[in-house]
C-alpha positions as a printed NumPy array, in Angstrom:
array([[ 34.989,   7.091,  32.417],
       [ 32.863,   4.096,  32.955],
       [ 30.829,   2.045,  30.352],
       [ 27.827,   3.981,  30.9  ],
       [ 29.33 ,   7.401,  30.477],
       [ 31.224,   6.267,  27.461],
       [ 27.521,   5.471,  26.25 ],
       [ 25.695,   8.545,  27.439],
       [ 29.079,  10.507,  25.688],
       [ 28.54 ,   8.808,  22.469],
       [ 24.685,   9.176,  21.977],
       [ 25.096,  12.845,  22.9  ],
       [ 28.419,  13.692,  20.064],
       [ 25.751,  11.875,  17.034],
       [ 22.718,  13.856,  18.445],
       [ 24.729,  16.732,  18.228],
       [ 26.202,  16.278,  14.589],
       [ 23.019,  14.71 ,  13.756],
       [ 20.379,  17.929,  14.92 ],
       [ 22.234,  20.611,  14.53 ],
       [ 21.749,  21.812,  11.524],
       [ 18.076,  21.129,  11.845],
       [ 17.239,  23.084,  15.137],
       [ 19.357,  25.581,  13.884],
       [ 17.21 ,  26.062,  10.046],
       [ 14.133,  26.234,  12.536],
       [ 15.461,  28.873,  14.87 ],
       [ 16.822,  31.073,  12.034],
       [ 13.088,  30.329,  10.054],
       [ 11.432,  31.93 ,  13.606],
       [ 13.829,  35.007,  14.742],
       [ 15.279,  35.672,  10.811],
       [ 18.604,  36.241,  13.205],
       [ 20.904,  33.979,  12.272],
       [ 23.399,  34.967,  15.199],
       [ 20.546,  35.138,  17.595],
       [ 19.221,  31.272,  16.524],
       [ 23.029,  29.983,  16.532],
       [ 24.026,  31.316,  19.929],
       [ 20.448,  29.515,  20.813],
       [ 20.893,  26.725,  19.628],
       [ 24.465,  26.278,  20.705],
       [ 23.497,  27.109,  24.817],
       [ 20.163,  24.603,  24.131],
       [ 23.228,  22.016,  23.628],
       [ 24.432,  22.819,  26.651],
       [ 21.639,  22.265,  28.819],
       [ 20.954,  19.066,  27.14 ],
       [ 24.295,  17.809,  28.291],
       [ 23.711,  19.136,  31.176],
       [ 20.638,  16.687,  31.385],
       [ 21.326,  13.888,  29.118],
       [ 20.547,  11.285,  31.556],
       [ 16.681,  12.352,  31.232],
       [ 17.007,  13.912,  27.718],
       [ 18.709,  11.14 ,  26.172],
       [ 16.239,   8.615,  27.068],
       [ 13.949,  10.509,  24.507],
       [ 12.522,   8.964,  21.415],
       [ 13.068,  12.221,  20.165],
       [ 15.539,  14.381,  21.955],
       [ 15.054,  17.026,  19.846],
       [ 11.541,  17.809,  21.456],
       [ 13.463,  18.788,  24.39 ],
       [ 16.28 ,  20.621,  22.78 ],
       [ 14.201,  22.87 ,  20.168],
       [ 11.741,  24.226,  22.538],
       [ 14.811,  25.814,  24.546],
       [ 16.202,  27.052,  21.728],
       [ 13.531,  28.51 ,  20.443],
       [ 12.591,  30.179,  23.455],
       [ 16.317,  31.812,  24.148],
       [ 16.05 ,  32.919,  20.129],
       [ 12.887,  34.827,  20.683],
       [ 14.051,  36.801,  23.892],
       [ 17.005,  37.787,  22.738],
       [ 15.074,  38.542,  18.809],
       [ 12.714,  40.611,  20.306],
       [ 15.769,  43.633,  21.072],
       [ 16.287,  43.702,  17.535],
       [ 13.669,  42.086,  16.026],
       [ 14.207,  40.605,  11.88 ],
       [ 17.649,  41.888,  12.4  ],
       [ 20.002,  40.178,   9.444],
       [ 23.099,  39.976,   7.664],
       [ 23.432,  42.213,   4.634],
       [ 23.892,  39.606,   1.998],
       [ 21.064,  37.881,   2.456],
       [ 19.609,  36.746,  -1.077],
       [ 16.152,  38.167,  -2.257],
       [ 14.673,  35.219,  -1.939],
       [ 15.586,  35.001,   1.541],
       [ 14.827,  38.149,   2.681],
       [ 11.375,  37.431,   0.98 ],
       [ 10.535,  34.126,   2.85 ],
       [ 12.148,  36.098,   6.134],
       [  9.432,  38.879,   5.765],
       [  6.408,  36.387,   5.231],
       [  7.492,  34.655,   8.125],
       [  7.726,  37.565,  10.599],
       [  4.511,  38.976,   8.96 ],
       [  2.618,  35.948,  10.987],
       [  1.993,  36.206,  14.239],
       [  4.534,  33.839,  16.665],
       [  1.908,  31.488,  17.522],
       [  1.626,  30.7  ,  13.525],
       [  4.73 ,  30.913,  12.924],
       [  5.979,  28.129,  15.062],
       [  2.863,  25.965,  14.058],
       [  3.839,  26.385,  10.343],
       [  8.143,  26.248,  11.397],
       [  6.824,  22.479,  13.427],
       [  5.108,  21.035,  10.719],
       [  6.698,  22.055,   7.611],
       [ 10.749,  21.685,   8.985],
       [ 10.103,  19.54 ,  12.395],
       [  8.168,  17.055,  11.2  ],
       [  5.968,  17.313,  14.044],
       [  2.014,  15.369,  14.303],
       [ -0.58 ,  17.735,  14.449],
       [ -1.06 ,  16.395,  18.231],
       [  2.452,  17.444,  19.411],
       [  2.27 ,  20.389,  17.647],
       [ -0.348,  21.769,  19.481],
       [  0.89 ,  20.485,  22.439],
       [  4.34 ,  22.56 ,  22.012],
       [  2.429,  25.903,  20.965],
       [ -0.224,  24.728,  23.68 ],
       [ -3.235,  24.968,  22.255],
       [ -5.91 ,  22.362,  22.011],
       [ -5.945,  20.011,  18.876],
       [ -8.864,  21.948,  17.039],
       [ -7.441,  25.627,  17.985],
       [ -4.384,  24.901,  16.855],
       [ -5.152,  23.571,  13.613],
       [ -6.798,  27.024,  12.823],
       [ -3.552,  28.757,  13.834],
       [ -1.738,  26.838,  11.67 ],
       [ -4.283,  27.121,   8.481],
       [ -4.396,  30.234,   8.882],
       [ -0.933,  30.574,   8.557],
       [ -0.032,  28.82 ,   6.116],
       [ -2.732,  30.572,   3.897],
       [ -1.013,  34.596,   4.885],
       [  2.753,  32.716,   3.969],
       [  1.116,  31.256,   0.991],
       [ -0.373,  34.464,  -0.108],
       [  2.824,  36.715,   0.851],
       [  4.962,  34.625,  -1.575],
       [  1.908,  34.525,  -4.408],
       [  3.096,  30.684,  -3.942],
       [  0.46 ,  27.47 ,  -3.835],
       [  0.847,  26.116,   0.032],
       [  2.409,  22.817,  -1.525],
       [  5.346,  24.879,  -2.131],
       [  5.641,  26.073,   1.085],
       [  8.369,  23.267,   2.314],
       [ 10.272,  24.154,  -0.416],
       [ 10.45 ,  27.975,   0.066],
       [ 11.234,  27.436,   3.892],
       [ 14.161,  24.911,   2.811],
       [ 15.75 ,  27.291,   0.946],
       [ 16.597,  29.287,   3.966],
       [ 18.949,  26.335,   4.42 ],
       [ 21.304,  28.342,   2.138],
       [ 21.897,  30.934,   4.825],
       [ 22.57 ,  28.807,   6.916],
       [ 25.352,  26.391,   5.863],
       [ 27.908,  28.64 ,   6.034],
       [ 27.856,  28.49 ,  10.708],
       [ 30.674,  26.992,  11.759],
       [ 29.588,  24.945,  15.54 ],
       [ 32.112,  24.334,  18.232],
       [ 34.051,  21.561,  18.807],
       [ 31.08 ,  18.369,  20.741],
       [ 34.469,  18.596,  23.823],
       [ 33.216,  22.07 ,  24.021],
       [ 29.79 ,  21.496,  24.245],
       [ 29.748,  18.857,  26.752],
       [ 32.975,  20.206,  28.707],
       [ 30.694,  23.929,  29.388],
       [ 27.885,  21.547,  29.756],
       [ 29.436,  19.332,  32.254],
       [ 30.473,  22.61 ,  34.193],
       [ 26.373,  23.876,  34.103],
       [ 25.95 ,  21.212,  36.061],
       [ 28.753,  21.545,  38.754],
       [ 27.801,  25.071,  39.573],
       [ 23.923,  24.035,  39.555],
       [ 25.24 ,  21.616,  41.943],
       [ 27.324,  23.78 ,  44.278],
       [ 24.994,  26.667,  44.189],
       [ 21.569,  24.992,  44.283],
       [ 20.347,  25.037,  41.186],
       [ 20.75 ,  29.461,  40.824],
       [ 21.465,  30.19 ,  37.063],
       [ 25.308,  29.479,  36.05 ],
       [ 27.849,  31.506,  34.105],
       [ 30.244,  28.753,  31.699],
       [ 32.84 ,  29.284,  29.429],
       [ 32.645,  28.4  ,  26.201],
       [ 35.979,  28.69 ,  23.955],
       [ 34.793,  28.504,  20.664],
       [ 37.211,  30.983,  18.374],
       [ 37.616,  32.704,  21.344],
       [ 33.693,  33.908,  22.147],
       [ 32.516,  33.695,  25.136],
       [ 29.233,  33.21 ,  25.751],
       [ 27.145,  32.685,  28.731],
       [ 23.511,  31.188,  29.465],
       [ 22.377,  34.013,  31.004],
       [ 18.432,  32.969,  31.242],
       [ 19.339,  29.887,  33.345],
       [ 16.85 ,  27.619,  31.757],
       [ 16.408,  24.006,  31.959],
       [ 14.924,  22.267,  29.41 ],
       [ 11.604,  21.182,  28.881],
       [ 10.998,  17.543,  29.599],
       [  6.973,  17.651,  29.434],
       [  6.856,  15.871,  26.875],
       [  8.808,  12.696,  27.386],
       [  6.013,  10.409,  27.305],
       [  4.749,  11.381,  23.786],
       [  5.152,   8.953,  21.083],
       [  7.167,  10.206,  18.258],
       [  7.984,   8.691,  14.634],
       [ 11.74 ,   6.674,  14.52 ],
       [ 14.08 ,   7.01 ,  11.274],
       [ 15.818,   9.202,   9.72 ],
       [ 14.882,  12.963,   9.62 ],
       [ 13.414,  12.78 ,   5.575],
       [ 15.223,  15.176,   3.612],
       [ 11.714,  17.07 ,   2.485],
       [  9.269,  18.013,   5.038],
       [  5.811,  16.119,   4.266],
       [  2.715,  18.36 ,   3.747],
       [  0.507,  18.425,   6.793],
       [ -1.786,  21.133,   5.488],
       [ -4.233,  20.769,   2.782],
       [ -4.138,  23.917,   0.318],
       [ -7.772,  25.548,  -0.776],
       [ -6.107,  25.525,  -3.999],
       [ -6.857,  22.033,  -4.869],
       [-10.15 ,  22.001,  -4.965],
       [-11.982,  21.646,  -7.6  ],
       [-12.533,  24.812,  -9.726],
       [-15.996,  25.583, -11.121],
       [-15.383,  24.782, -14.783],
       [-13.549,  21.258, -13.858],
       [-17.897,  20.888, -12.368],
       [-18.681,  22.319, -15.603],
       [-16.145,  20.062, -17.893],
       [-18.288,  16.412, -15.834],
       [-21.413,  17.551, -15.458],
       [-23.479,  18.93 , -18.086],
       [-25.008,  22.027, -17.775],
       [-23.327,  25.587, -18.576],
       [-24.914,  27.662, -15.62 ],
       [-22.485,  25.997, -12.632],
       [-21.271,  28.784, -10.35 ],
       [-18.805,  28.333,  -7.721],
       [-20.443,  28.959,  -4.143],
       [-18.593,  29.423,  -0.503],
       [-15.172,  27.555,   0.368],
       [-14.857,  26.765,   3.635],
       [-13.202,  24.62 ,   7.078],
       [-16.664,  23.343,   8.171],
       [-16.046,  24.576,  11.413],
       [-19.275,  26.428,  11.589],
       [-22.885,  25.256,  11.902],
       [-23.472,  21.56 ,  12.54 ],
       [-20.549,  20.825,   9.774],
       [-23.134,  17.802,   8.451],
       [-22.972,  18.767,   4.676],
       [-23.649,  15.824,   2.641],
       [-25.951,  12.668,   2.485],
       [-25.522,  10.266,   5.567],
       [-22.788,  11.913,   7.171],
       [-22.975,  11.817,  11.347],
       [-20.091,  13.744,  11.825],
       [-18.358,  17.065,  11.196],
       [-15.165,  15.15 ,  10.503],
       [-14.076,  11.317,   9.376],
       [-11.076,  12.346,  10.733],
       [-11.36 ,  15.066,  13.334],
       [ -7.122,  14.792,  14.128],
       [ -6.764,  16.003,  10.454],
       [ -4.029,  18.436,   9.694],
       [ -6.667,  20.814,   7.429],
       [-10.381,  20.255,   5.814],
       [-12.494,  21.62 ,   3.174],
       [-15.983,  21.925,   1.547],
       [-16.625,  23.942,  -1.664],
       [-20.052,  24.128,  -2.874],
       [-21.404,  24.454,  -6.597],
       [-24.773,  25.141,  -7.333],
       [-26.402,  24.6  , -11.438],
       [-28.807,  27.467, -11.436],
       [-29.716,  26.79 , -15.344],
       [-32.371,  24.369, -14.364],
       [-34.42 ,  25.948, -11.516],
       [-36.936,  23.014, -11.994],
       [-34.134,  20.21 , -11.504],
       [-32.276,  21.916,  -9.358],
       [-28.695,  20.337,  -8.705],
       [-26.031,  20.744,  -6.472],
       [-22.368,  19.409,  -5.969],
       [-20.062,  19.398,  -2.797],
       [-16.503,  18.57 ,  -2.159],
       [-15.477,  18.113,   0.934],
       [-11.011,  17.308,   1.292],
       [ -9.586,  16.057,   4.746],
       [ -5.5  ,  15.464,   5.773],
       [ -4.632,  13.029,   8.085],
       [ -1.058,  13.232,   9.991],
       [ -0.155,   9.347,   8.659],
       [ -0.607,   7.388,   6.071],
       [ -2.882,   4.641,   8.65 ],
       [ -4.801,   7.488,   9.803],
       [ -5.627,   8.53 ,   5.979],
       [ -6.705,   4.943,   5.594],
       [ -8.809,   5.156,   8.611],
       [-10.402,   8.156,   7.697],
       [-11.412,   6.99 ,   4.255],
       [-12.956,   3.858,   5.51 ],
       [-14.524,   5.826,   8.216],
       [-16.584,   7.787,   4.898],
       [-16.627,   5.539,   3.292],
       [-18.745,   3.957,   5.945],
       [-20.872,   6.873,   5.723],
       [-22.552,   6.58 ,   2.732],
       [-22.59 ,   2.25 ,   2.716],
       [-24.608,   2.53 ,   5.936],
       [-26.085,   5.868,   6.716],
       [-26.275,   6.2  ,  10.259],
       [-27.674,   7.918,  12.419],
       [-26.396,  11.537,  12.815],
       [-24.265,  12.492,  16.092],
       [-25.931,  16.363,  16.268],
       [-29.366,  17.464,  14.341],
       [-31.42 ,  14.109,  13.051],
       [-33.2  ,  16.555,  11.762],
       [-30.728,  16.851,   9.037],
       [-30.233,  13.572,   7.813],
       [-32.722,  12.398,   5.127],
       [-33.949,   8.841,   4.682],
       [-31.935,   7.116,   2.472],
       [-32.134,   4.261,   0.338],
       [-28.693,   2.61 ,  -1.192],
       [-29.233,   1.829,  -4.782],
       [-25.637,   1.033,  -5.779],
       [-22.123,   0.907,  -4.884],
       [-19.384,   0.64 ,  -7.596],
       [-14.876,   0.64 ,  -7.9  ],
       [-13.068,   3.231,  -9.513],
       [-10.085,   1.414, -10.873],
       [ -7.256,   3.527, -11.04 ],
       [ -8.827,   6.585,  -9.19 ],
       [ -6.269,   7.35 ,  -6.44 ],
       [ -5.092,   4.64 ,  -3.982],
       [ -8.778,   3.539,  -3.02 ],
       [-11.871,   4.711,  -4.663],
       [-15.877,   3.817,  -4.318],
       [-19.322,   5.574,  -5.874],
       [-22.456,   5.219,  -4.003],
       [-25.974,   6.167,  -5.479],
       [-27.996,   7.   ,  -2.767],
       [-32.163,   7.865,  -3.411],
       [-33.89 ,  10.355,  -0.993],
       [-37.194,   8.32 ,   0.975],
       [-38.561,  11.853,   2.353],
       [-38.202,  14.413,  -0.934],
       [-37.065,  12.217,  -3.795],
       [-33.428,  13.654,  -4.443],
       [-30.907,  11.256,  -5.509],
       [-27.237,  11.713,  -4.632],
       [-24.06 ,   9.998,  -6.54 ],
       [-21.548,  10.316,  -3.84 ],
       [-17.584,   9.349,  -5.258],
       [-15.115,   8.643,  -2.482],
       [-11.345,   8.358,  -3.003],
       [ -8.265,   8.918,  -0.625],
       [ -4.739,   9.613,  -1.794],
       [ -1.365,   9.214,   0.551],
       [ -2.512,  11.55 ,   3.634],
       [ -5.678,  12.947,   2.32 ],
       [ -9.336,  11.594,   1.614],
       [-11.516,  13.818,  -0.4  ],
       [-15.592,  12.848,  -1.417],
       [-17.302,  14.703,  -4.612],
       [-21.316,  14.573,  -3.968],
       [-23.727,  15.785,  -6.801],
       [-27.689,  16.091,  -5.656],
       [-29.948,  16.158,  -8.552],
       [-33.818,  15.305,  -8.566],
       [-33.003,  12.762, -11.566],
       [-34.191,   9.492, -10.752],
       [-31.767,   7.137, -10.157],
       [-31.357,   5.154, -13.504],
       [-30.517,   8.39 , -15.219],
       [-27.96 ,   9.947, -12.856],
       [-24.826,  11.087, -14.762],
       [-22.342,   8.236, -12.568],
       [-20.176,   9.136, -15.262],
       [-19.819,  12.715, -15.07 ],
       [-19.416,  11.971, -11.159],
       [-16.322,   9.656, -11.56 ],
       [-14.723,  11.862, -13.418],
       [-15.367,  14.481, -10.895],
       [-13.936,  12.854,  -8.338],
       [-10.914,  11.608, -10.722],
       [-10.287,  14.925, -11.952],
       [-10.271,  16.443,  -7.405],
       [ -7.842,  13.804,  -7.225],
       [ -5.687,  14.252,  -9.926],
       [ -5.229,  17.957,  -8.251],
       [ -4.472,  16.584,  -4.61 ],
       [ -1.936,  14.032,  -6.112],
       [  0.106,  16.774,  -6.764],
       [  0.892,  17.386,  -2.853],
       [  4.192,  15.882,  -1.58 ],
       [  2.514,  13.857,   0.87 ],
       [ -0.417,  12.217,  -1.66 ],
       [ -0.201,   8.926,  -3.454],
       [ -1.947,   7.858,  -6.493],
       [ -3.349,  10.2  ,  -9.255],
       [ -6.411,   9.197, -11.095],
       [ -7.671,   8.105, -14.675],
       [ -9.443,  11.16 , -15.828],
       [-11.996,   8.6  , -17.908],
       [-12.23 ,   6.189, -15.166],
       [-14.647,   3.115, -15.775],
       [-17.411,   2.349, -13.394],
       [-16.89 ,  -0.763, -12.408],
       [-20.459,  -2.257, -10.077],
       [-20.057,  -4.255,  -6.6  ],
       [-21.79 ,  -5.689,  -4.013],
       [-22.578,  -3.763,  -0.963],
       [-20.105,  -3.194,   1.877],
       [-21.535,  -4.4  ,   4.986],
       [-24.636,  -2.537,   6.403],
       [-26.153,  -4.563,   9.353],
       [-24.5  ,  -6.951,  12.185],
       [-26.046,  -9.561,   9.998],
       [-24.594,  -8.987,   6.27 ],
       [-26.309, -11.629,   4.339],
       [-29.629, -10.261,   4.815],
       [-31.204,  -7.009,   4.208],
       [-30.619,  -3.989,   6.357],
       [-33.319,  -0.772,   6.116],
       [-30.975,   0.728,   3.785],
       [-31.773,  -1.104,   1.   ],
       [-35.68 ,  -0.766,   1.398],
       [-37.185,   1.122,  -1.851],
       [-38.76 ,   4.19 ,  -1.177],
       [-43.355,   4.071,  -1.057],
       [-45.158,   7.298,  -2.352],
       [-46.515,   8.928,  -0.766],
       [-44.141,   8.913,   2.123],
       [-45.44 ,   6.655,   5.345],
       [-42.196,   7.   ,   7.081],
       [-39.152,   5.452,   7.791],
       [-38.559,   1.844,   7.979],
       [-37.727,  -0.331,  11.325],
       [-36.122,  -4.039,  11.323],
       [-36.353,  -6.141,  13.822],
       [-33.398,  -7.956,  15.274],
       [-32.446, -11.302,  13.47 ],
       [-33.564, -14.135,  15.044],
       [-33.896, -17.729,  14.464],
       [-37.055, -19.243,  13.075],
       [-37.923, -21.721,  15.685],
       [-42.202, -22.002,  13.941],
       [-43.144, -22.713,  10.755],
       [-43.855, -18.479,   9.988],
       [-46.862, -17.688,   7.426],
       [-45.142, -14.819,   6.347],
       [-41.93 , -17.22 ,   5.26 ],
       [-43.356, -18.496,   1.743],
       [-46.059, -16.821,  -0.855],
       [-49.535, -16.688,   1.429],
       [-52.123, -17.442,  -1.356],
       [-49.737, -20.255,  -2.915],
       [-48.979, -23.171,  -1.439],
       [-45.037, -22.885,  -0.965],
       [-42.33 , -24.861,   0.623],
       [-40.481, -22.617,   3.268],
       [-37.202, -22.831,   5.347],
       [-37.879, -24.183,   7.7  ],
       [-37.634, -28.362,   9.176],
       [-35.969, -29.724,   6.148],
       [-36.   , -29.979,   2.807],
       [-35.526, -33.575,   0.943],
       [-34.049, -35.228,   3.718],
       [-31.655, -32.024,   4.59 ],
       [-31.701, -30.246,   7.356],
       [-32.081, -26.55 ,   6.989],
       [-29.022, -24.973,   8.361],
       [-29.066, -21.633,  10.323],
       [-32.169, -20.276,   9.311],
       [-33.705, -17.314,  10.456],
       [-35.701, -13.706,   9.73 ],
       [-36.196, -10.253,   9.936],
       [-39.238,  -8.245,   9.881],
       [-39.291,  -4.355,   8.337],
       [-42.49 ,  -1.964,   9.128],
       [-43.201,   0.883,   8.121],
       [-43.53 ,   1.998,  12.075],
       [-45.364,   5.887,  11.566],
       [-47.896,   5.055,   9.201],
       [-50.972,   4.439,   9.582],
       [-50.888,   1.258,   7.918],
       [-53.385,  -2.308,   8.41 ],
       [-50.678,  -4.268,  11.205],
       [-50.239,  -7.033,   8.14 ],
       [-48.087,  -4.439,   6.067],
       [-44.155,  -5.345,   6.363],
       [-41.27 ,  -6.98 ,   4.616],
       [-40.24 , -10.504,   5.907],
       [-37.05 , -12.106,   4.735],
       [-36.011, -15.673,   5.382],
       [-32.82 , -17.178,   4.749],
       [-31.548, -20.591,   5.426],
       [-28.677, -22.552,   4.402],
       [-28.989, -26.657,   2.436],
       [-26.345, -28.395,   0.277],
       [-25.718, -27.387,  -2.883],
       [-28.036, -29.689,  -4.919],
       [-30.89 , -28.961,  -2.273],
       [-30.4  , -25.599,  -2.097],
       [-30.868, -25.701,  -5.951],
       [-33.39 , -28.413,  -5.455],
       [-35.362, -25.951,  -3.547],
       [-35.683, -22.861,  -6.019],
       [-36.512, -25.216,  -8.38 ],
       [-39.831, -26.301,  -6.074],
       [-41.147, -22.855,  -5.572],
       [-40.568, -21.286,  -8.747],
       [-43.12 , -25.093,  -9.249],
       [-45.401, -23.83 ,  -6.955],
       [-45.3  , -20.288,  -7.742],
       [-46.432, -21.188, -11.701],
       [-49.151, -23.571, -10.386],
       [-50.45 , -21.14 ,  -8.107],
       [-53.125, -19.505, -10.092],
       [-54.548, -23.564, -10.883],
       [-54.266, -24.984,  -7.341],
       [-57.352, -23.449,  -6.239],
       [-59.222, -21.104,  -8.876],
       [-62.124, -20.431,  -5.775],
       [-59.263, -18.064,  -4.573],
       [-58.482, -16.003,  -6.885],
       [-55.017, -15.447,  -7.057],
       [-53.371, -13.795,  -9.863],
       [-49.745, -14.012, -10.004],
       [-47.777, -11.93 , -12.72 ],
       [-44.212, -13.296, -12.761],
       [-41.452,  -9.705, -12.364],
       [-37.823, -11.719, -13.062],
       [-36.641, -15.08 , -13.494],
       [-32.501, -15.387, -14.273],
       [-29.978, -18.154, -13.27 ],
       [-30.743, -21.764, -12.555],
       [-27.271, -22.991, -11.293],
       [-25.345, -21.303,  -8.054],
       [-27.267, -18.063,  -8.251],
       [-30.718, -17.868,  -9.22 ],
       [-33.449, -15.034,  -8.488],
       [-37.337, -15.357,  -9.463],
       [-39.816, -12.274,  -8.108],
       [-43.923, -12.094,  -8.645],
       [-46.23 ,  -9.878,  -7.641],
       [-49.642, -11.322,  -6.177],
       [-52.858, -10.7  ,  -5.475],
       [-56.04 , -12.481,  -4.226],
       [-59.71 , -12.175,  -3.654],
       [-61.245, -12.423,   0.155],
       [-64.494, -12.419,   1.233],
       [-66.345,  -8.877,   1.421],
       [-65.143,  -7.343,  -2.16 ],
       [-61.695,  -7.231,  -0.469],
       [-58.373,  -8.026,  -2.312],
       [-54.758,  -8.749,  -1.149],
       [-51.11 ,  -7.584,  -2.172],
       [-48.432,  -8.716,  -1.819],
       [-44.63 ,  -9.511,  -4.028],
       [-42.729, -12.518,  -3.389],
       [-39.128, -13.629,  -3.849],
       [-36.762, -16.74 ,  -4.28 ],
       [-33.168, -16.477,  -4.36 ],
       [-30.177, -18.427,  -4.119],
       [-26.429, -18.192,  -3.833],
       [-24.432, -20.832,  -3.72 ],
       [-25.902, -22.882,  -0.671],
       [-27.656, -19.753,   0.82 ],
       [-31.044, -19.326,   0.182],
       [-33.608, -16.622,   0.61 ],
       [-37.342, -15.947,   0.737],
       [-38.676, -12.251,   0.507],
       [-42.583, -11.823,   1.35 ],
       [-44.1  ,  -8.277,   0.93 ],
       [-47.182,  -7.394,   2.057],
       [-48.919,  -4.148,   0.54 ],
       [-51.889,  -2.013,   1.197],
       [-53.329,   0.575,  -1.369],
       [-51.588,   2.828,  -0.114],
       [-48.259,   0.71 ,   0.664],
       [-46.921,  -0.585,  -2.868],
       [-43.656,  -1.444,  -4.065],
       [-43.314,  -0.501,  -7.4  ],
       [-42.396,  -3.806,  -9.48 ],
       [-39.111,  -2.405, -10.605],
       [-38.507,  -1.842,  -7.286],
       [-39.071,  -4.832,  -5.821],
       [-36.553,  -7.126,  -8.014],
       [-33.93 ,  -4.675,  -7.746],
       [-34.624,  -5.189,  -3.523],
       [-34.454,  -8.902,  -4.451],
       [-31.213,  -8.446,  -5.928],
       [-29.763,  -6.66 ,  -3.149],
       [-30.693,  -9.397,  -1.172],
       [-29.125, -11.731,  -3.516],
       [-25.876,  -9.254,  -3.704],
       [-25.861,  -9.841,   0.438],
       [-26.827, -13.505,   0.991],
       [-23.083, -13.969,  -0.856],
       [-21.816, -13.176,   2.334],
       [-23.445, -16.171,   4.41 ],
       [-21.37 , -19.051,   5.642],
       [-21.735, -22.232,   3.522],
       [-23.576, -25.25 ,   4.48 ],
       [-22.238, -27.145,   7.373],
       [-21.958, -31.118,   6.623],
       [-19.21 , -31.93 ,   9.324]])
């Protein structure tokens, strides 16, 4: 035997010893007939050696041997379905009965994901269904199987692996006998042109024949599969609905006794857009399971409150991390929906917070609808392969919403999920809500986005912002219009203002004067000059009412914080114009390190930003300004 044949023999022998018990357990679970399962697996190995030059090159040779064994076993067991040994234990019989009650497709999907530990994509390919249809079959099969055994779906792997008690006593023919039978089969196929061969297999005096003549399937040869040793217990690839929040957990986290549980579904019907800012049905379109459950507080008909929990399971840790980030991005950016735009309320991002100790990753958002004054508190968390969202909608203003209650509710949701074998971190039952800067929301993350702008009553329509552009001239709206203030253009105290740019936001659908809108300018100066710019702007605003008494400009200071590297000041101004007219506008100057920004909002009688909202907007601009590049001294 040359070196090449020796390598083939060694790799096959190792594969046979490693995979035979695993394949036997899977095939026995599929058919419930141990004798048929052993015969089918043995003959599939014979066929595998026949084609080992091809099969051995696969990343996972089991992906070729298993379908062959399953076809043979199902064909033979159909003549005496669920025939069993007399000495099987009661639990084994119950498990086989529960499996036998499933349609073959659901049975295969369940065994592939729970015993073979294949990915969802591989499972769908092996049972011959599109991914979504395969996922539905798996979820239905898992639910029916768990119900029949009266166990949670998280215990399915334990129940299936317990079938190994019935297969451990099986003895196998020596690998040399398998190879000899495979070689005989190869010779027979060569001689008779590929006709079905009858081969002798000597194993304790028994004779077996490959009556099917079926070649192993190699259509999965190019499918990438995970490498490494087979885990002792397969990971959960379905998410049981029993891990969703019960209504009493919602009632404990949020005040009120009128909470009632609504519907629970896999979110496969309708447009699937159940959360604020949700643009697509699933955050992980290739996930292994998804659930949506609703709750409603019926004790407050005049101030309705609703809760929605969404949970998704991903096939790998890497996909789960992407799913969490994708879900978080929904609420950090509020993208346009992919389907029915009428279902998406126009939103303002009020605040963002971290929840240390809740799962592996977690974030809490407060959002406000500009259209109907609904406030949403949304928590997003990941634990291992699972991502969950809890969303409270309420008519309470953002300053009064129960952020701590939603954080506790999210922690409870993570606590229920983290009991699953494929989960990760659990949760502190009383997490601390820790404010943080908002996540990136636009192509210019150091500037405001439409999501940051507050609502105006009555609602004049959506805010629309122009792309950020370089400030190439000294714009009149780049400073306090009724006062003489410095602008972020050209130079200040002999230092060039770098990277100066501006954005303008207007209410595009409103019938308002053309001057109404918000302009933000930004620029960079050396640290000392940046501090001097803010100080000079403040001095000019303080002197504005006395500068020209005939102009009749009134200045109301709204906020002033900081004199160092972080500073913010905001004012509301009104200037009398000829013809008994008055123009009102809001102005803010802010600094973060070497970055400086000026906000100017020109108002109209029916388009005023409330003072507290403008101060909050200036604070948001300050948070985003921290992403600006530092001043370049080179």
